[in-house]
BAGUDO-483968 format. One record per residue (C-alpha): residue in one letter; x, y, z. Coordinates in nm, 3 decimals. Each point is the difference from the previous one (the first is absolute). Example, Ala and Ser with C-alpha at 12.3 -4.5 7.8 and 13.67 -1.06 7.14 Angstrom:
% BAGUDO-483968
A,1.230,-0.450,0.780
S,0.137,0.344,-0.066
% end
This chain:
% BAGUDO-483968
P,-13.181,-13.337,-13.743
K,-0.280,-0.258,-0.010
T,0.006,-0.065,0.375
G,0.034,0.352,0.133
T,-0.112,0.353,-0.062
V,0.244,0.274,0.093
V,-0.132,0.331,0.125
L,0.233,0.298,0.044
L,-0.170,0.254,0.226
R,0.102,0.341,0.124
T,-0.169,0.165,0.293
V,-0.323,0.158,-0.120
K,-0.003,0.348,0.153
E,-0.371,0.014,0.059
D,-0.209,0.059,0.309
V,0.002,-0.303,0.229
D,-0.376,-0.045,-0.036
N,0.027,-0.013,-0.381
L,0.300,-0.234,-0.018
H,-0.206,-0.320,-0.010
G,-0.212,0.120,-0.291
V,0.300,0.131,-0.192
L,0.180,-0.334,0.033
V,-0.310,-0.196,-0.106
D,-0.026,0.203,-0.321
F,0.375,-0.014,-0.065
I,0.038,-0.376,0.049
H,-0.323,-0.068,-0.192
N,0.154,0.175,-0.300
L,0.316,-0.210,0.034
F,-0.181,-0.332,0.005
F,-0.286,0.057,-0.243
R,0.122,0.268,-0.242
H,0.374,-0.061,-0.031
L,0.072,-0.360,0.110
L,-0.337,-0.154,-0.095
V,0.029,-0.272,0.265
N,-0.217,-0.138,0.279
P,0.141,0.129,0.335
K,-0.136,-0.307,0.183
E,0.255,-0.212,-0.189
R,0.301,0.229,0.042
R,0.249,0.027,0.281
V,0.113,0.361,0.048
V,0.341,0.150,0.070
V,-0.009,0.360,0.121
I,0.334,0.175,-0.036
E,0.045,0.267,0.265
S,0.258,0.223,0.158
I,0.142,-0.171,0.305
I,-0.036,0.319,0.205
G,-0.223,0.237,-0.194
E,-0.347,-0.159,0.015
S,-0.224,0.048,0.303
S,-0.160,-0.295,0.179
H,-0.345,0.143,-0.079
F,0.077,-0.007,-0.371
R,0.122,-0.361,0.009
E,-0.300,-0.112,0.203
T,-0.239,0.173,-0.238
V,0.166,-0.161,-0.303
A,-0.030,-0.342,0.164
K,-0.364,0.065,0.091
V,-0.086,0.097,-0.357
L,0.183,-0.297,-0.156
F,-0.132,-0.265,0.241
N,-0.354,0.125,0.066
H,-0.096,0.173,-0.322
F,0.195,-0.196,-0.264
E,0.042,-0.327,0.197
V,0.356,-0.068,-0.116
P,0.149,-0.326,0.138
S,0.316,0.156,0.151
V,0.198,0.324,0.030
L,0.369,0.065,0.057
F,0.131,0.346,0.093
A,0.360,-0.002,-0.125
P,0.270,0.269,0.048
S,0.104,0.163,-0.327
H,0.372,-0.006,0.083
L,-0.004,-0.371,0.074
L,-0.175,-0.075,-0.329
A,0.255,0.209,-0.192
V,0.275,-0.231,0.130
F,-0.223,-0.300,-0.072
T,0.013,0.068,-0.375
L,0.377,-0.059,0.001
A,-0.012,-0.326,0.199
I,0.248,0.135,0.255
P,-0.052,-0.023,0.378
S,0.168,0.331,0.086
G,0.014,0.345,-0.153
L,-0.026,0.371,0.075
V,-0.303,0.148,-0.179
L,-0.009,0.371,-0.086
D,-0.350,0.104,-0.105
A,-0.017,0.344,-0.166
G,-0.372,0.049,-0.036
Y,-0.239,0.295,-0.012
N,-0.026,0.144,0.352
E,0.328,-0.120,0.147
T,0.313,-0.203,-0.054
H,0.081,-0.269,0.254
A,0.254,-0.277,0.049
L,-0.061,-0.329,0.179
P,0.242,-0.294,0.031
I,-0.132,-0.354,-0.034
Y,0.223,-0.266,0.156
E,-0.080,-0.369,-0.046
G,-0.357,0.090,-0.086
T,-0.050,0.220,0.308
P,-0.040,0.381,-0.023
L,0.237,0.180,0.242
L,-0.237,0.270,0.119
K,0.252,0.170,0.226
A,0.205,0.088,-0.310
W,-0.291,0.157,-0.190
Q,0.084,0.346,-0.140
A,-0.221,0.251,-0.184
I,-0.006,0.357,-0.127
P,-0.293,0.198,-0.149
T,0.186,0.050,-0.328
A,-0.138,-0.181,-0.304
A,-0.219,0.058,-0.305
K,-0.238,0.243,0.174
S,0.276,0.236,0.111
F,0.166,-0.040,-0.340
H,-0.320,0.111,-0.172
Q,-0.036,0.300,0.230
A,0.355,0.113,-0.074
L,-0.046,-0.058,-0.373
E,-0.321,0.203,-0.005
A,0.165,0.291,0.181
Q,0.293,0.005,-0.241
L,-0.223,-0.028,-0.307
L,-0.212,0.295,0.112
E,0.316,0.199,0.066
S,0.205,-0.071,-0.312
A,-0.197,-0.188,-0.268
S,-0.145,0.167,-0.309
F,-0.337,-0.050,-0.169
C,-0.045,0.007,-0.376
A,-0.351,0.013,-0.151
G,0.018,-0.165,-0.340
R,0.249,0.191,-0.211
G,-0.018,0.311,0.215
E,0.279,0.149,0.205
E,0.106,-0.130,0.337
K,-0.137,0.145,0.322
P,0.043,-0.086,0.368
F,-0.183,-0.313,0.110
T,-0.153,0.189,0.295
S,-0.187,0.223,-0.244
V,-0.208,-0.303,-0.097
T,-0.042,-0.195,0.326
N,0.102,-0.004,0.363
T,-0.014,-0.377,0.044
V,0.103,-0.314,-0.187
K,-0.211,-0.316,0.022
E,0.150,-0.303,0.168
P,-0.017,-0.231,-0.308
V,0.184,0.265,-0.205
L,0.271,0.032,0.263
E,0.038,-0.378,0.009
D,0.032,-0.016,-0.378
I,0.253,0.283,-0.012
K,0.205,-0.169,0.270
V,0.007,-0.330,-0.189
R,0.063,0.144,-0.347
C,0.223,0.299,0.067
C,0.173,-0.012,0.341
F,0.302,-0.200,0.111
V,0.245,-0.036,0.286
T,0.346,0.131,-0.081
T,0.340,-0.139,0.102
L,0.150,0.057,0.344
E,0.282,0.213,-0.143
R,-0.239,0.248,-0.164
A,-0.236,-0.018,0.296
K,0.262,0.121,0.247
V,0.056,0.311,-0.210
I,-0.374,0.060,-0.045
Q,-0.074,-0.041,0.370
S,0.281,0.232,0.103
V,-0.142,0.270,-0.229
L,-0.360,-0.054,0.108
Q,0.102,0.022,0.365
G,0.182,0.328,-0.066
K,0.351,-0.132,0.063
E,0.118,0.057,-0.359
D,-0.064,0.260,-0.269
V,-0.270,-0.070,-0.259
S,0.258,0.030,-0.276
K,0.155,-0.327,0.117
L,-0.309,-0.201,-0.088
P,0.075,-0.265,-0.265
A,-0.155,0.048,-0.342
A,-0.369,-0.088,0.019
P,-0.144,-0.278,-0.218
P,-0.216,0.111,-0.293
A,-0.354,0.122,0.057
V,-0.290,-0.213,-0.121
E,-0.347,0.082,-0.129
Y,-0.277,-0.187,0.175
P,-0.329,-0.021,-0.198
L,-0.317,0.125,0.169
D,-0.364,-0.022,-0.103
G,-0.120,0.212,-0.289
G,0.329,-0.002,-0.187
H,0.174,0.206,0.269
T,0.349,-0.078,0.130
L,0.187,0.049,0.326
K,0.369,0.081,-0.031
I,0.185,-0.155,0.294
P,0.353,0.138,0.063
G,0.278,-0.254,0.032
K,0.092,0.110,0.350
I,-0.346,-0.100,0.126
R,0.034,-0.344,-0.157
E,0.327,-0.052,0.186
H,-0.030,0.200,0.322
V,-0.338,-0.122,0.125
G,0.136,-0.352,0.054
E,0.243,0.132,0.261
L,-0.290,0.015,0.243
L,0.030,-0.376,0.051
F,0.364,0.012,0.105
E,0.026,0.328,0.189
Q,0.038,-0.064,0.371
D,-0.259,0.157,0.228
N,0.056,0.159,0.341
E,0.051,-0.344,0.151
E,0.258,-0.088,-0.270
K,-0.231,-0.253,-0.161
S,-0.055,-0.068,-0.369
V,-0.104,-0.292,-0.218
A,0.361,-0.125,0.002
T,0.052,0.027,0.377
L,-0.305,-0.219,0.064
I,0.191,-0.307,-0.114
L,0.308,0.069,0.210
D,-0.197,0.106,0.309
S,-0.210,-0.314,-0.028
L,0.312,-0.219,-0.017
L,0.141,0.169,0.311
L,-0.306,-0.113,0.194
C,0.032,-0.362,-0.117
P,0.199,-0.267,0.187
I,0.364,0.006,-0.105
D,0.000,-0.354,-0.138
T,-0.289,0.081,-0.237
R,0.134,0.322,-0.154
K,0.222,-0.153,-0.269
T,-0.279,-0.228,-0.126
L,-0.249,0.286,-0.009
A,0.242,0.240,-0.173
E,0.056,-0.256,-0.274
N,-0.374,-0.051,-0.055
I,-0.155,0.344,-0.048
V,-0.337,0.009,-0.177
I,-0.135,0.330,-0.138
T,-0.377,0.033,-0.047
G,-0.258,0.275,-0.049
G,-0.091,0.220,-0.295
T,0.233,0.284,0.100
S,0.301,-0.230,-0.035
M,-0.081,-0.035,-0.372
L,0.118,0.356,-0.061
T,0.284,0.004,-0.253
G,0.338,-0.007,0.175
F,-0.144,-0.071,0.347
K,0.170,-0.334,0.068
Q,0.342,0.106,-0.127
R,-0.012,0.318,0.210
L,-0.112,-0.197,0.304
R,0.300,-0.229,-0.034
E,0.236,0.298,-0.031
E,-0.156,0.171,0.301
I,0.036,-0.310,0.219
Y,0.371,-0.041,-0.071
D,0.056,0.372,0.048
L,-0.181,-0.003,0.337
L,0.222,-0.283,0.121
Q,0.281,0.255,0.034
K,-0.187,0.173,0.284
P,0.103,-0.088,0.359
K,-0.361,-0.092,0.078
Y,0.024,-0.310,-0.218
N,0.352,-0.115,0.084
N,-0.133,-0.278,0.224
L,-0.189,-0.165,-0.287
A,0.316,-0.163,-0.130
I,-0.170,-0.076,-0.331
K,0.198,0.035,-0.318
Q,-0.247,-0.115,-0.261
F,-0.369,0.055,-0.073
K,-0.189,-0.211,-0.252
F,-0.337,0.077,-0.156
H,-0.245,-0.258,-0.130
K,-0.196,0.049,-0.317
P,-0.357,-0.116,0.078
P,-0.186,-0.206,-0.262
A,-0.259,0.276,-0.043
K,-0.030,0.377,-0.023
E,0.079,0.166,0.331
N,-0.352,0.136,0.047
Y,-0.161,-0.345,0.018
V,0.271,-0.227,0.141
S,-0.201,-0.060,0.318
W,-0.308,-0.084,-0.206
L,0.201,-0.267,-0.182
G,0.113,-0.144,0.332
G,-0.362,-0.018,0.112
A,-0.100,-0.166,-0.326
I,0.269,-0.266,0.043
L,-0.097,-0.061,0.362
G,-0.366,-0.020,-0.099
D,0.070,-0.300,-0.222
L,0.200,-0.202,0.254
E,-0.128,-0.272,0.228
V,0.146,0.174,0.307
L,-0.262,0.276,-0.037
S,-0.266,-0.197,0.186
G,0.230,-0.049,0.299
R,0.080,0.370,0.024
S,-0.348,0.143,-0.063
I,-0.295,0.048,0.229
S,-0.294,-0.210,-0.115
R,-0.359,0.122,-0.014
E,-0.106,-0.259,0.257
T,0.266,0.119,0.245
Y,-0.092,0.363,-0.053
L,-0.374,-0.060,0.052
K,0.078,-0.174,0.329
T,0.251,0.249,0.141
K,-0.078,0.327,-0.186
Y,0.373,0.066,0.035
V,0.262,0.088,-0.262
P,0.351,-0.094,0.120
D,0.294,0.203,-0.126
W,0.281,-0.134,-0.217
S,0.222,-0.096,0.296
S,-0.248,-0.231,0.175
L,-0.212,-0.140,-0.283
H,0.233,-0.278,-0.113
Q,0.069,-0.116,0.355
S,-0.368,-0.010,0.091
E,-0.088,-0.201,-0.312
E,0.279,-0.248,0.073
K,-0.131,-0.052,0.353
E,-0.348,-0.071,-0.133
E,0.120,-0.252,-0.259
K,0.261,-0.176,0.215
P,-0.127,-0.348,0.095
A,-0.013,-0.100,0.363
A,0.297,-0.198,0.132
P,-0.064,-0.373,0.049
P,-0.052,-0.112,0.361
R,0.298,-0.137,0.188
K,0.020,-0.372,0.048
% end
């Protein structure tokens, strides 16, 4: 937008002493190589995890933006809140299936309910690790028109971009009915002969005219990682129900009817349909009898799931309310303090509120 520049930052896992220099180089590239704008004329919205970022990281980002680039104002906005913002609804339960973890956070009347936050370390990273292990175990390598040979005879690792591309192009999440049979076999409860017929294998092109033959069972089975319950009986599907249990009773129906799915992992073929089936199936468990919810509704965001929050930040960056919710450069230079999302708006309102007229 003309009035705001949106910056989506993840924690830079560098040494603390190098963080300032890394951010200067990174943000310089954003402004002068990609956006081609003057940072002194641009208000900035930084989209962050409401829990994940450290205070040192936020303070360093603010220091770089205000001192080095002299931007007029900065707003640190929670990604879940901005995902709901794109739909123009005040309340919703946001499930973010990202790279390192999957977490759920309810937003009610514009306020994140932190006590109901739920997370598990199951997302794209664990998916890639499982996919790599299965490829090295069962996939075949074909050099040109030569005969097939085990993939492990060529390499012992698969690069992350290749795993990501294979996941997007070849893998999918199967139906709940087939999944129950697959999981019972994988857990040793049923005989292997009871596995449903596997989908067809596919040939994935590699560099140099080589191909990787991926068995159909890998394409289907690896997605079960997202819905298998761990030792604490948690999975991607239970996050939604567990989060609702921690919400006030009078908010649960509204939240259940306004579920927003974000994150690149949720773009996996069949993910949303399977998630819906899992939720209704889990409702039969005694643990969730007290929910008393009969219907769950899912929104379709106006953008791809992996940049819904960015779109919310872009919309917010072009609104007049941005100045009232941001910390200005003048305020920062006086206080050297970066308030968090819960206190920023209130503090700005107190500063701008005119004094009451004297009594007669």
